[in-house]
C-alpha positions in Angstrom: 10.4 5.7 18.3 12.0 8.8 16.8 10.6 12.2 16.6 8.9 11.6 13.2 7.2 8.4 14.3 6.0 9.8 17.7 4.3 12.8 16.1 3.3 11.2 12.8 -0.3 12.5 13.0 1.1 16.1 13.4 3.4 15.7 10.3 0.5 14.2 8.3 -1.7 17.1 9.2 1.0 19.6 8.2 1.5 17.7 4.9 -2.2 18.0 4.2 -2.2 21.7 4.8 0.9 22.1 2.7 -0.6 20.0 -0.1 -4.0 21.8 -0.2 -2.3 25.2 -0.1 0.2 24.4 -2.9 -2.5 22.8 -5.0 -4.7 25.9 -4.7 -1.8 28.3 -5.4 -0.1 26.3 -8.2 -2.7 24.2 -10.0 -0.7 24.0 -13.2 2.2 22.2 -11.4 -0.1 19.5 -10.1 -1.9 19.1 -13.4 1.6 18.4 -14.9 2.3 15.8 -12.2 -1.1 14.2 -12.9 -0.2 13.9 -16.5 3.1 12.1 -15.8 1.8 8.6 -16.1 2.6 5.3 -17.8 0.2 2.4 -18.1 -2.2 4.3 -15.9 0.3 4.5 -13.1 1.6 8.0 -12.0 5.4 7.7 -11.9 5.8 10.5 -9.3 3.4 8.8 -6.9 5.1 5.5 -7.7 8.5 6.8 -6.6 7.0 8.1 -3.3 5.1 4.9 -2.5 8.1 2.8 -3.3 10.1 4.9 -0.8 7.5 3.9 1.8 7.1 0.3 1.0 10.6 -0.9 0.1 12.2 -0.3 3.6 9.1 -1.9 5.2 9.4 -5.0 3.1 13.0 -5.4 4.2 11.7 -5.7 7.8 9.6 -8.7 6.9 11.4 -11.9 8.0 9.8 -14.9 6.2 11.9 -17.3 8.2 9.7 -16.3 11.2 6.8 -18.2 9.6 7.8 -21.3 11.6 7.0 -19.4 14.8 3.3 -19.7 14.1 3.2 -22.9 16.2 3.7 -20.9 19.3 0.1 -19.7 19.5 -1.8 -20.4 16.3 -5.1 -19.0 17.6 -3.8 -15.4 17.4 -2.9 -15.9 13.8 -6.2 -17.5 12.9 -8.0 -14.6 14.6 -6.0 -12.1 12.5 -6.7 -13.9 9.3 -10.4 -14.2 10.1 -10.8 -10.5 10.7 -8.6 -9.4 7.8 -10.1 -11.6 5.1 -13.5 -12.8 6.1 -14.9 -9.9 8.2 -13.2 -6.5 7.5 -13.5 -6.3 3.7 -17.3 -7.1 3.8 -18.1 -4.7 6.8 -16.2 -1.9 5.0 -18.2 -2.5 1.8 -21.5 -2.7 3.7 -20.8 0.5 5.6 -19.8 2.3 2.4 -23.0 1.2 0.8 -25.1 2.0 3.8 -23.8 5.6 4.3 -23.4 6.7 0.6 -26.4 4.9 -0.9 -28.8 5.4 2.1 -27.8 7.9 4.8 -25.9 10.4 2.5 -27.7 9.6 -0.7 -29.3 13.1 -0.9 -26.0 14.9 -0.3 -23.6 13.0 -2.7 -24.1 12.4 -6.5 -24.5 8.7 -7.4 -21.3 8.6 -9.5 -19.3 10.3 -6.7 -20.8 8.0 -4.1 -19.7 5.0 -6.2 -16.1 6.3 -6.1 -16.2 6.9 -2.3 -17.5 3.4 -1.8 -14.7 2.0 -4.1 -12.0 3.9 -2.1 -13.4 2.5 1.2 -13.5 -1.0 -0.3 -9.8 -0.8 -1.4 -8.9 0.2 2.2 -10.9 -2.7 3.5 -9.2 -5.4 1.3 -5.7 -4.1 2.1 -4.6 -5.2 5.6 -1.7 -3.3 7.0 1.8 -4.5 6.2 4.1 -1.9 7.8 2.8 0.4 10.5 1.6 -2.6 12.5 5.2 -2.9 13.7 4.8 0.5 15.3 1.5 -0.3 16.9 2.8 -3.7 18.2 5.8 -2.0 19.7 3.7 0.6 21.4 1.7 -2.1 23.1 4.7 -4.2 24.0 3.6 -6.9 21.6 5.5 -10.0 20.7 7.7 -8.8 17.9 8.3 -12.3 16.4 4.7 -13.1 16.4 3.8 -9.8 14.7 6.3 -10.7 12.0 4.5 -14.0 11.4 1.2 -12.2 11.1 2.5 -9.7 8.7 4.4 -12.3 6.6 1.3 -14.4 6.2 -0.9 -11.4 5.3 1.6 -10.4 2.7 1.6 -13.9 1.1 -2.2 -14.0 1.1 -2.5 -10.5 -0.2 -0.5 -11.3 -3.3 -3.1 -13.9 -4.3 -6.3 -12.6 -2.6 -6.2 -8.8 -3.1 -7.1 -8.6 -6.8 -10.0 -11.1 -6.8 -11.5 -9.9 -3.5 -11.2 -6.2 -4.6 -12.8 -7.1 -8.0 -15.6 -9.0 -6.3 -16.5 -6.2 -3.9 -16.0 -3.4 -6.4 -18.3 -5.3 -8.8 -20.9 -5.4 -6.1 -20.7 -1.6 -6.1 -21.3 -1.4 -9.8 -17.8 -0.5 -10.6 -16.0 -2.0 -13.7 -12.6 -3.2 -12.7 -9.8 -3.3 -15.3 -8.0 -6.4 -14.3 -4.8 -5.5 -16.1 -4.5 -2.3 -14.2 -5.4 -3.9 -10.9 -2.9 -6.7 -11.4 -0.2 -4.3 -12.5 -0.8 -2.3 -9.3 -0.5 -5.4 -7.1 2.7 -6.4 -8.9 4.2 -2.9 -8.7 3.3 -2.1 -5.1 3.4 -5.6 -3.4 5.1 -8.3 -5.4 8.2 -6.4 -6.7 9.0 -4.5 -3.5 8.5 -7.8 -1.6 11.0 -9.5 -3.8 13.4 -6.6 -3.5 12.9 -6.5 0.3 13.7 -10.2 0.7 16.8 -10.0 -1.5 18.0 -6.9 0.3 17.5 -8.5 3.7 19.4 -11.6 2.7 22.3 -9.4 1.3 22.5 -7.3 4.5 22.2 -10.3 6.9 25.1 -11.9 5.0 27.2 -9.0 6.3 25.8 -9.4 9.9 22.7 -8.5 11.9 24.2 -5.1 12.8 24.4 -4.2 9.1 20.7 -4.9 8.7 19.7 -2.9 11.8 21.9 0.0 10.7 20.2 0.0 7.2 16.7 -0.1 8.7 17.6 2.7 11.0 18.9 4.9 8.2 15.8 4.0 6.0 13.3 5.4 8.5 13.5 9.0 7.3 13.0 7.8 3.7 9.8 6.0 4.7 8.3 8.9 6.6 9.3 11.5 3.9 7.8 9.2 1.2 4.6 9.1 3.2 4.4 12.8 3.8 5.3 13.6 0.2 2.5 11.2 -1.0 0.0 12.8 1.3 1.0 16.3 0.3 0.8 15.5 -3.4 -2.6 13.7 -3.2 -4.2 16.5 -1.2 -2.6 19.0 -3.6 -4.3 17.2 -6.5 -7.6 17.3 -4.5 -7.2 20.9 -3.3 -10.0 22.5 -5.2 -12.5 19.8 -4.3 -11.5 19.9 -0.6 -11.8 23.7 -0.5 -15.1 23.7 -2.4 -16.6 20.7 -0.6 -15.0 20.3 2.8 -18.0 18.3 3.9 -16.8 15.4 1.7 -13.9 14.8 4.1 -16.3 14.6 7.0 -18.8 12.4 5.2 -16.0 9.9 4.2 -14.5 10.0 7.7 -17.7 8.9 9.5 -18.0 5.3 8.1 -14.2 4.9 8.3 -14.2 5.8 12.0 -17.1 3.4 12.7 -15.3 0.6 10.7 -11.9 1.2 12.5 -13.3 1.1 16.0 -15.8 -1.6 15.3 -13.2 -4.0 13.8 -10.8 -3.4 16.7 -13.4 -4.2 19.3 -14.5 -7.3 17.5 -11.0 -8.6 17.2 -10.0 -7.5 20.7 -13.1 -9.0 22.2 -12.6 -12.3 20.5 -9.0 -12.3 21.7 -10.2 -11.8 25.2 -12.7 -14.7 24.8 -9.9 -16.9 23.5 -7.8 -15.9 26.6 -4.9 -14.9 24.4 -2.0 -13.2 26.2 -2.0 -9.4 25.8 1.2 -9.3 23.7 -0.6 -11.4 21.1 -4.1 -10.0 21.5 -3.2 -6.3 21.2 -1.3 -6.7 17.9 -4.0 -9.0 16.5 -6.6 -6.4 17.1 -4.5 -3.5 15.8 -3.4 -5.4 12.7 -7.0 -6.1 11.8 -7.9 -2.4 12.3 -5.0 -0.8 10.4 -4.9 -0.5 6.6 -2.2 -0.9 4.0 -3.2 2.6 2.8 -0.1 2.9 0.5 -1.5 0.0 -1.6 -5.1 1.3 -1.4 -4.0 4.8 -2.6 -1.9 3.3 -5.4 -4.7 1.1 -6.7 -7.3 3.8 -6.4 -5.1 6.1 -8.4 -4.5 3.4 -11.0 -8.1 2.5 -11.3 -9.9 5.8 -11.0 -7.3 8.5 -11.4 -5.4 10.9 -9.2 -8.2 13.3 -8.7 -11.0 10.8 -8.2 -13.3 10.4 -5.3 -11.8 6.9 -4.7 -8.3 8.4 -4.3 -9.8 11.0 -2.0 -11.5 8.3 0.2 -8.2 6.4 0.5 -6.4 9.6 1.4 -9.0 10.3 4.1 -8.2 6.8 5.4 -4.6 8.0 5.9 -5.8 11.1 7.8 -8.2 9.0 10.0 -5.9 6.0 10.7 -3.0 7.5 12.7 -5.0 9.3 15.4 -7.5 6.3 15.6 -4.7 3.8 16.0 -2.9 5.9 18.6 -6.2 6.1 20.6 -6.6 2.3 20.3 -3.0 1.7 21.4 -3.8 3.8 24.6 -6.9 1.7 25.2 -5.1 -1.6 24.7 -2.4 -0.5 27.2 -5.0 0.4 29.8 -6.7 -2.9 29.5 -3.7 -5.1 29.8 -5.0 -6.7 33.0 -8.0 -8.2 31.0 -5.6 -10.8 29.6 -3.5 -13.6 31.0 0.2 -13.2 31.4 2.2 -14.8 28.5 4.1 -18.0 29.0 7.9 -17.7 28.7 7.6 -19.0 25.1 4.9 -16.5 24.2 6.8 -13.6 25.8 9.7 -14.2 23.4 10.2 -11.3 21.0 
């Protein structure tokens, strides 16, 4: 990994400080940015998020779907955690903490928005950073591509109805047109663009694709940092006036992240999967596609909403949590059987 990827949590922390400081000192500027919207989508944020998502989509190789036959149990485990466990545990934890434990500290309307933000994180399995986590645990790169590709396909069809279902359970009215627009804008279109770009580059040789991906890394990281700085700038006054909100949101997110990992990792150990499949399976289930969650939260509830804040806190929590889980996975490699020559292929 390069300097940016290795110290990503540091850069995210600096971006947060920069955003909060700028938002407090120049509120008029951020109000102008907040007003720059079309069809309930902020165009400035859209540019930054596209900068993140588009290069990541170019990495997805849909031809690798045929490799699922190598070890289908790892794929089924990932899909089970991502779509039948994680969304519902996230919704349950959000309800438990903000309707029960923190009910006396958070206004009901704000609590609903925090829960909504957590739900959006829960129904958006990671589609990009998982390549980093897999690499850090020496995961099977080809298998990780299969898992990500399948998740992307499922997310196109399942994200909107699942988010609507769970948000409805939290008494939040979901505007279907806005939700579907967000899914199209932040998943479908960059996915199509990524596939077409990948085909075009591969036609010129694998080295051309690798060179393009290498050059696109700074764009992805800068897009992430710019998005974080902007969102925290828009939330600056709330953060400074109510810093406890960050801590309150972080508590259930931390419990969810570690809990989901240990469920998936424990099941992988029970299934006796090789470590280079088990570790990525656990990490993929834990990580979130926070770019999509942030985008949809902004579209549904607004740039300065509690839902947007909750998804941004997810960004803050995720990187250090995932790095700690990578370290744990690497220390427990001996818990798992050695991969066969076929399973070791990456």
